[in-house]
C-alpha positions in Angstrom: -3.8 -15.0 23.2 -3.3 -11.2 23.4 -6.0 -8.8 24.5 -8.6 -8.0 21.8 -9.0 -4.2 21.9 -10.3 -4.1 18.4 -13.0 -6.6 18.8 -11.5 -9.0 16.4 -12.5 -12.3 18.1 -15.4 -12.5 15.6 -13.0 -12.6 12.6 -12.0 -16.2 11.9 -10.6 -17.3 8.5 -12.2 -20.7 9.0 -15.5 -19.0 8.8 -14.7 -17.4 5.4 -15.2 -19.9 2.6 -14.2 -18.8 -0.9 -17.1 -17.6 -3.0 -17.9 -19.0 -6.4 -17.3 -16.8 -9.3 -21.0 -16.2 -9.9 -21.5 -15.2 -6.3 -18.7 -12.7 -6.4 -19.7 -11.1 -9.7 -23.3 -10.8 -8.5 -22.1 -8.8 -5.5 -20.2 -6.2 -7.6 -20.8 -6.0 -11.3 -17.7 -4.9 -13.3 -17.8 -2.0 -15.7 -18.0 -3.4 -19.2 -16.2 -2.5 -22.4 -15.8 -4.0 -25.9 -12.7 -2.1 -27.0 -10.0 -3.4 -24.5 -7.9 -5.7 -26.5 -4.7 -6.2 -24.5 -4.3 -9.9 -23.6 -2.6 -8.8 -20.3 -5.4 -6.4 -19.4 -7.0 -6.2 -16.9 -3.9 -6.5 -14.6 -3.4 -9.7 -12.7 -0.7 -8.3 -10.4 -1.5 -6.1 -7.4 0.6 -4.5 -4.7 -2.2 -3.9 -2.2 -0.3 -2.4 0.8 0.3 -1.6 3.4 0.4 2.1 3.1 3.8 3.5 4.3 5.4 0.0 4.0 7.6 0.4 0.9 5.0 0.0 -1.9 6.3 2.9 -3.9 9.9 1.5 -3.8 8.8 -2.0 -4.7 6.6 -0.8 -7.5 9.4 1.3 -9.0 11.8 -1.6 -8.9 9.3 -4.0 -10.5 8.8 -1.6 -13.3 12.4 -2.1 -14.4 11.6 -5.6 -15.5 11.0 -6.0 -19.2 8.0 -8.2 -18.7 6.3 -6.0 -16.1 4.5 -2.7 -16.4 3.3 -0.9 -13.3 0.5 1.5 -13.8 1.7 4.9 -15.1 0.2 6.6 -12.0 1.5 4.4 -9.3 -1.8 4.3 -7.4 -4.7 4.1 -9.8 -7.2 3.3 -7.0 -9.5 2.0 -9.6 -11.3 -0.5 -7.5 -11.7 2.0 -4.7 -12.3 5.7 -5.5 -12.0 5.7 -9.3 -14.4 2.8 -10.1 -17.0 5.2 -11.7 -14.4 6.3 -14.3 -14.8 3.0 -16.0 -12.6 0.3 -17.4 -11.4 2.4 -20.4 -9.9 4.9 -18.0 -8.3 2.1 -16.1 -6.7 0.8 -19.3 -5.1 4.2 -19.9 -3.3 3.9 -16.6 -0.9 1.3 -18.3 1.5 2.7 -20.8 2.1 -0.5 -22.8 0.8 -4.1 -23.0 3.7 -6.0 -21.3 3.1 -9.5 -20.2 2.4 -8.6 -16.6 0.5 -5.5 -15.6 0.7 -4.3 -11.9 -1.7 -2.0 -10.0 0.1 -0.7 -6.9 -2.7 0.9 -4.7 -2.3 0.7 -0.9 -5.8 2.1 -0.5 -7.1 -1.4 -1.4 -6.2 -2.5 2.2 -7.4 0.5 4.0 -11.1 -0.5 4.2 -13.3 -0.2 7.2 -14.4 -3.4 8.9 -16.7 -5.7 6.8 -16.2 -3.6 3.6 -15.4 -6.1 0.9 -16.0 -3.8 -2.0 -12.5 -3.8 -3.3 -11.8 -7.6 -3.4 -15.3 -8.2 -4.8 -14.6 -5.8 -7.7 -11.1 -7.2 -8.4 -12.5 -10.8 -8.4 -15.3 -9.8 -10.8 -12.8 -8.3 -13.3 -9.8 -10.5 -12.7 -10.4 -13.8 -10.8 -6.8 -14.9 -11.4 -5.3 -12.0 -9.6 -2.1 -12.3 -7.5 -1.3 -10.0 -4.6 1.9 -8.7 -3.0 1.2 -7.5 0.5 4.0 -5.6 2.2 3.7 -5.5 6.0 5.5 -3.2 8.5 5.6 -2.9 12.2 1.9 -1.8 12.6 2.7 0.9 15.2 5.5 2.3 13.0 3.3 2.3 10.0 0.5 4.2 11.8 3.1 6.7 13.1 4.4 7.2 9.6 0.9 7.7 8.2 0.2 10.3 10.9 3.3 12.3 10.1 2.6 12.1 6.4 -0.7 13.9 7.1 1.1 16.4 9.5 3.6 17.2 6.7 0.7 17.8 4.2 -0.9 20.3 6.6 -4.0 18.3 6.9 -3.3 17.1 10.5 -2.7 19.3 13.5 -3.8 17.1 16.4 -1.5 15.1 18.6 -0.7 11.6 17.5 -3.0 10.0 20.2 -5.9 12.4 19.5 -5.6 11.8 15.8 -5.5 8.0 16.2 -8.3 8.0 18.7 -10.6 10.3 16.7 -9.8 9.2 13.1 -10.0 5.5 12.2 -8.2 6.2 8.9 -4.9 5.9 10.8 -5.4 2.4 12.1 -7.3 0.6 9.4 -4.3 -0.1 7.3 -2.4 -1.6 10.3 -5.0 -4.3 10.9 -3.4 -6.7 8.5 -5.5 -9.7 9.4 -8.7 -7.8 9.2 -7.8 -6.5 5.8 -6.7 -9.9 4.6 -9.9 -11.7 5.5 -11.9 -9.7 3.0 -9.6 -10.8 0.2 -9.6 -14.4 1.4 -13.3 -14.7 0.7 -12.5 -14.4 -3.0 -8.9 -15.6 -3.4 -7.0 -18.5 -1.9 -4.0 -17.8 0.4 -1.5 -19.1 -2.2 -2.3 -16.1 -4.4 -0.6 -13.8 -1.8 3.0 -13.0 -1.3 3.6 -11.4 2.1 6.7 -9.3 2.2 8.1 -7.8 5.5 9.1 -4.2 5.2 12.4 -5.1 6.8 13.2 -7.5 4.0 12.6 -4.8 1.4 14.9 -2.4 3.2 17.6 -5.0 3.9 17.8 -6.4 0.3 15.5 -4.6 -2.2 17.1 -6.4 -5.2 16.3 -9.9 -3.8 12.8 -8.8 -2.7 12.1 -7.4 -6.2 13.3 -10.6 -7.8 11.2 -12.8 -5.5 8.2 -10.6 -6.2 8.7 -10.7 -10.0 8.9 -14.5 -9.9 5.7 -14.6 -7.8 3.9 -12.5 -10.4 4.9 -14.9 -13.2 8.0 -13.3 -14.7 9.9 -16.0 -16.6 13.0 -16.4 -18.8 16.4 -15.0 -18.2 17.0 -13.9 -14.6 16.7 -10.1 -14.6 19.2 -8.0 -12.6 17.2 -5.4 -10.7 18.9 -2.1 -9.8 18.6 -0.7 -6.3 17.0 2.7 -6.6 17.0 3.6 -2.9 14.0 4.2 -0.7 11.1 6.3 -2.1 8.8 8.5 0.0 11.0 8.5 3.1 9.4 10.1 6.1 10.2 13.7 6.9 8.5 16.9 8.1 8.7 20.5 6.9 10.8 22.9 9.1 9.6 26.4 9.9 10.5 27.7 6.4 8.9 24.8 4.7 5.6 25.2 6.7 5.6 28.9 5.9 5.9 28.2 2.1 3.2 25.5 2.3 0.8 27.8 4.2 1.6 30.6 1.7 1.1 28.6 -1.5 -1.3 25.9 -0.3 -0.6 22.2 -0.4 -1.2 21.8 -4.1 0.7 24.9 -5.1 3.7 24.0 -2.9 3.8 20.4 -4.2 3.7 21.7 -7.8 6.5 24.1 -7.1 8.6 21.4 -5.5 8.2 19.1 -8.4 8.9 21.8 -10.9 12.1 22.7 -9.0 13.3 19.1 -9.0 12.9 18.9 -12.8 14.5 22.3 -13.5 17.4 22.4 -11.0 20.6 20.3 -11.4 20.5 17.1 -9.4 23.4 18.2 -7.2 21.0 20.9 -5.8 18.2 18.5 -4.9 19.5 17.4 -1.5 20.5 20.9 -0.3 17.1 22.3 -1.3 15.3 19.5 0.5 17.5 20.1 3.6 16.6 23.8 3.5 12.8 23.1 3.9 12.6 19.8 5.8 13.8 18.1 9.0 13.7 14.4 10.1 10.4 12.9 11.2 10.4 12.4 15.0 11.0 8.9 16.2 8.1 6.9 17.7 8.5 7.2 21.5 8.5 4.1 23.7 5.2 5.2 25.4 3.5 5.8 22.1 4.8 2.5 20.7 3.3 0.6 23.7 0.0 2.5 23.4 -0.3 1.8 19.7 0.9 -1.8 20.0 -2.0 -2.5 22.4 -4.4 -1.7 19.6 -2.8 -4.0 17.0 -1.6 -7.0 19.1 -4.8 -9.2 18.6 -4.9 -8.6 14.9 -1.1 -9.3 14.6 -1.6 -12.6 16.5 -4.3 -13.8 14.0 -2.3 -12.6 11.0 0.6 -14.8 12.1 -1.7 -17.7 12.6 -2.9 -17.5 9.0 0.2 -16.4 7.2 3.1 -17.7 9.3 4.5 -14.1 9.3 4.8 -12.2 12.6 4.6 -8.4 12.1 7.5 -6.9 13.9 7.2 -4.6 16.9 4.0 -5.8 18.5 4.4 -7.2 22.0 2.6 -10.5 22.5 1.9 -11.0 18.8 
């Protein structure tokens, strides 16, 4: 068995029996409403992560299906940061009552250890939920999340300093630890585990498999490959100057406005003018990060049969 730098030896699925419905509801009361009438609401389909593992791409592809509606804002985060807004607000996140509603919020698998708030709330509101969990090389995922924060201007520390000092970067790469919280409320067969490499290699087949898992029926739908969304990049000197000048929110608004107003043929040249490729993960940093995730990856494979790529000894 690999080393256990994260102290995961105490986490064993065998010690996590499923809770009865009355136990789960008692731990997290759901907001109540008498005016929600959609037979498909609340949603029974969830893309729960991992962050920076293709959730945006898969959500956009599933939304093509005539039986599936992904939340209008791709990440409602209702069961995490927006719980207090209430169920009526959550309903407005879905534009129409299709047969299958999908909430794609990677934040649901970014919880600190022992925090089962999200799965408890989902169970209280929708005990028949099904989950798609995309998993990526945990070191690459962590590296991508770090550069996302660097690009936004919120992170100026080195990779190792940021990862050491800010647990946010590693929580979402502990796939086994995140999964155990959900397994206290939902059986393993309610989860479809999708490797990031499968999505990038054949997004159409991955979307079709995901749609079937969520319960889409009838004539086989032909998905359209839309290309990768939210690809990693960083701003160059000009892009950083503009971001510092206008602030993160103002710069993002200006970028979106330009993409709507300018002809499509100008989108790529404009992006190249203010960005450059994200640096590759070095071998030394890969080894350093891999040591943090190896024990968790080993246990994740024991439970799911899926080995996360890129972790030595997993």
